[in-house]
C-alpha positions in Angstrom: 34.4 16.0 61.8 31.2 15.9 59.8 28.8 13.2 61.0 25.7 11.9 59.2 22.9 9.7 60.5 20.4 7.9 58.3 17.9 7.2 60.9 17.4 9.5 63.9 15.1 7.4 66.2 15.8 6.4 69.7 19.2 4.8 69.1 20.4 7.3 66.6 19.4 10.1 68.9 21.1 8.4 71.9 24.3 8.1 69.9 24.2 11.7 68.8 23.4 12.9 72.3 26.4 11.1 73.7 28.8 12.4 71.0 27.6 16.0 71.5 27.6 15.6 75.3 31.3 14.5 75.3 32.2 17.4 73.0 33.5 15.1 70.3 31.4 16.8 67.7 29.2 20.0 67.7 25.5 19.8 66.8 26.1 21.9 63.7 28.5 19.3 62.3 25.8 16.6 62.5 23.2 16.0 59.8 20.4 13.5 60.4 17.9 12.1 57.9 14.3 11.0 58.5 11.3 10.8 56.2 9.1 12.1 59.0 8.9 15.9 59.5 7.7 15.6 63.1 10.7 13.4 64.0 13.1 15.8 62.3 11.6 18.8 64.2 11.8 16.9 67.5 15.4 16.0 67.1 16.4 19.5 65.9 14.8 21.0 69.0 16.3 18.5 71.4 19.8 18.2 70.1 20.3 21.2 67.9 21.5 19.2 64.9 20.6 19.8 61.2 18.1 17.4 59.6 16.9 16.5 56.1 14.6 14.1 54.4 17.3 13.2 51.9 19.6 10.2 52.7 21.9 11.0 49.8 22.4 14.5 51.2 23.7 13.0 54.4 26.2 10.9 52.5 27.4 13.8 50.4 28.0 16.1 53.4 29.5 13.6 55.9 32.8 11.9 56.6 31.3 9.3 58.8 27.7 8.0 58.2 25.8 6.0 60.8 23.2 3.6 59.4 20.6 3.6 62.1 17.3 2.3 60.7 15.3 -0.8 61.4 16.3 -4.1 59.7 13.2 -4.1 57.5 14.1 -0.6 56.3 17.8 -1.1 55.4 17.2 -2.9 52.1 15.4 0.2 50.7 18.2 2.4 52.0 20.9 0.2 50.5 19.1 0.3 47.2 19.0 4.1 47.3 22.7 4.3 48.3 23.9 1.8 45.7 23.8 4.4 42.9 25.7 7.0 44.9 29.4 7.7 45.3 30.3 6.2 48.7 34.0 6.3 48.4 36.1 8.1 51.0 33.5 7.7 53.7 33.3 5.5 56.7 30.0 3.8 57.4 28.9 2.5 60.8 25.9 0.2 60.9 23.9 -0.4 64.0 21.3 -2.5 62.1 20.6 -5.8 63.7 21.1 -9.0 61.6 22.8 -7.4 58.6 26.4 -8.7 58.1 29.3 -7.0 56.4 28.8 -9.3 53.4 25.1 -8.4 53.2 26.0 -4.8 52.7 28.5 -5.5 50.0 25.9 -7.6 48.1 23.1 -5.1 48.6 25.2 -2.1 47.6 26.9 -3.9 44.8 30.2 -2.4 45.9 32.8 -2.5 48.7 32.8 0.3 51.2 34.6 1.2 54.4 32.1 -0.3 56.9 32.0 -1.1 60.6 29.2 -3.4 61.9 28.1 -2.6 65.4 25.4 -3.6 67.9 24.7 -1.1 70.7 21.9 -1.3 73.2 19.3 1.0 74.7 21.2 1.9 77.9 23.0 4.2 75.5 20.1 6.5 76.2 21.6 7.1 79.7 25.3 6.9 78.7 25.7 3.2 79.8 25.4 1.4 76.5 27.4 -1.7 75.5 28.4 -1.8 71.8 30.0 -4.7 69.9 32.3 -3.5 67.1 33.3 -5.5 64.0 35.3 -3.6 61.3 35.3 -4.6 57.6 38.4 -5.3 55.6 38.7 -1.8 54.1 38.6 -0.1 57.5 42.0 1.3 58.4 43.3 1.6 62.0 42.7 5.4 62.1 39.1 4.8 60.9 38.6 2.2 63.7 40.0 4.6 66.3 37.7 7.3 65.3 34.8 4.9 65.4 35.7 3.6 68.9 35.9 7.2 70.2 32.4 7.9 68.9 31.0 4.7 70.2 32.6 5.1 73.5 30.8 8.4 74.0 27.6 6.7 75.1 29.0 3.7 77.1 31.5 0.9 76.5 32.6 -0.5 73.1 34.4 -3.8 72.5 35.8 -5.4 69.4 34.3 -8.8 68.6 34.6 -11.2 65.6 31.6 -11.1 63.4 30.6 -14.7 64.1 29.7 -13.7 67.6 27.2 -10.9 66.6 24.2 -13.2 67.1 25.3 -13.9 70.6 25.9 -10.2 71.2 22.3 -9.4 70.2 21.1 -12.0 72.7 23.4 -11.1 75.6 23.5 -7.3 75.1 21.4 -5.9 72.3 18.1 -7.4 73.4 18.9 -8.1 77.1 17.7 -4.8 78.6 14.2 -6.1 77.9 14.9 -9.2 80.1 16.3 -7.0 82.8 13.3 -4.7 82.7 11.1 -7.7 83.1 13.2 -8.9 86.1 12.9 -5.5 87.7 9.2 -5.4 87.1 8.7 -8.9 88.6 10.8 -8.0 91.6 8.8 -4.9 92.2 5.5 -6.8 91.8 6.6 -9.2 94.5 7.6 -6.3 96.8 4.2 -4.7 96.2 2.5 -8.0 97.1 4.5 -7.8 100.4 3.1 -4.3 101.1 5.7 -2.0 99.6 4.5 1.0 97.7 4.9 0.7 93.9 7.3 3.6 93.3 9.5 2.5 96.2 9.5 -1.1 94.9 10.8 0.0 91.5 13.6 2.0 93.2 14.7 -0.8 95.4 14.6 -3.4 92.6 16.3 -1.2 90.0 19.1 -0.2 92.4 19.7 -3.8 93.4 20.2 -4.8 89.7 22.4 -1.8 89.1 24.5 -2.4 92.1 24.8 -6.1 91.4 26.0 -5.4 87.8 28.5 -3.0 89.1 29.9 -5.6 91.5 30.5 -8.0 88.6 32.2 -5.3 86.5 34.3 -3.8 89.3 35.3 -6.8 91.4 36.2 -9.1 88.6 34.7 -12.0 90.6 32.7 -14.8 89.0 28.9 -14.1 89.2 28.5 -17.5 91.0 31.0 -16.5 93.6 29.2 -13.2 94.2 25.9 -15.2 94.5 27.5 -17.5 97.0 28.5 -14.5 99.1 24.8 -13.6 99.5 23.6 -17.1 100.3 24.0 -17.9 104.0 23.4 -21.5 105.1 19.7 -22.2 105.7 19.1 -18.5 105.0 16.5 -16.5 103.1 18.5 -16.0 99.9 19.4 -19.7 99.3 15.7 -20.5 99.6 14.9 -17.9 96.9 17.6 -19.3 94.7 16.3 -22.9 95.2 12.8 -21.8 94.1 14.2 -19.9 91.1 16.1 -23.1 90.0 13.0 -25.2 90.6 11.0 -22.9 88.4 13.5 -23.1 85.6 14.9 -19.5 85.9 18.3 -20.3 84.4 17.0 -22.6 81.7 14.3 -20.1 80.7 17.0 -17.3 80.3 19.2 -19.6 78.2 16.4 -20.7 75.9 15.1 -17.1 75.5 18.6 -15.9 74.5 19.1 -18.8 72.1 15.7 -17.9 70.5 16.8 -14.3 70.2 20.0 -15.2 68.5 18.2 -17.5 66.1 15.8 -14.7 65.0 18.8 -12.4 64.5 20.4 -14.9 62.2 17.2 -15.0 60.1 16.9 -11.2 59.6 
C-alpha cells in the first residue's frame, strides 16, 4: 500500500508513526510533502519515510492520500490539486471545518474522499477519530481507511452533520483537559505538593477516570456519585465547582468551539 501525506506536521507525523508502528505500512512506502526543508529532514530522520516539496508528486505516487494541512492552507492545496488527475485514489482529510461538499466545489470535481477529525492523543496512540465517508467511497476503501485510522487510537463512523460537535468534544478537547490537569496540579502545589508530583497525580487521576467511563459502561454521573460520600470532601468540592459554573463554562466553551469550526 502506497501512502501519501500532504502535510507532515504533528498530526500527520502522529498518524504516520501509528501506521508504521502497527506494521500496516513500511516507511519506504510513505511519501510526505512539506514546503519546509527542515521539517522534511526532521520527519525523514524520525520516521524513515521519503519526503518531497511537491504535493503533486505525492498524489502521483500514492494510492491513499492524507490531506493534513491547516484549514487556512487547504484552499491553496485544493487549487493546486484541481488541475491534477485524482482518479483512482482515496483521499482522507483531517482538515477541520472543511466539508465533503467544500472539497468538491474547491476541486471542481468529485473524488473518493473521507472526512475525518482526529485529535492530538494520536501522538501517544490514544487518539479518537471521527470518520465520514463521501458518496464515491466503496466499502473496501472504508475498511482500509478504518484500519489506518485505528493504528493510532479509536475510530468511529459519524454522520457529517455531527462534525462540529466532534471538534468540540474530541478534536479540541485535549486542550480543556490539559487546562484541568494544570489547574488541579496548581491547587496541589498550593497545598504543599511538589510540582512534578502534582502533575503525575492529576494526570493519572484524569486517565484513570476516563478509563472507568470507557470500561465500566456506567454513566459519568453514577461514577461521580460513587466518589461523593454524604457530608464528605468530594461532594464539597463538587458543590463549589457547580457554584463557580464549572459545567456551564464547559458547555459554553464547547458551543463556541463548534461555532468557530462551522465558520472555517
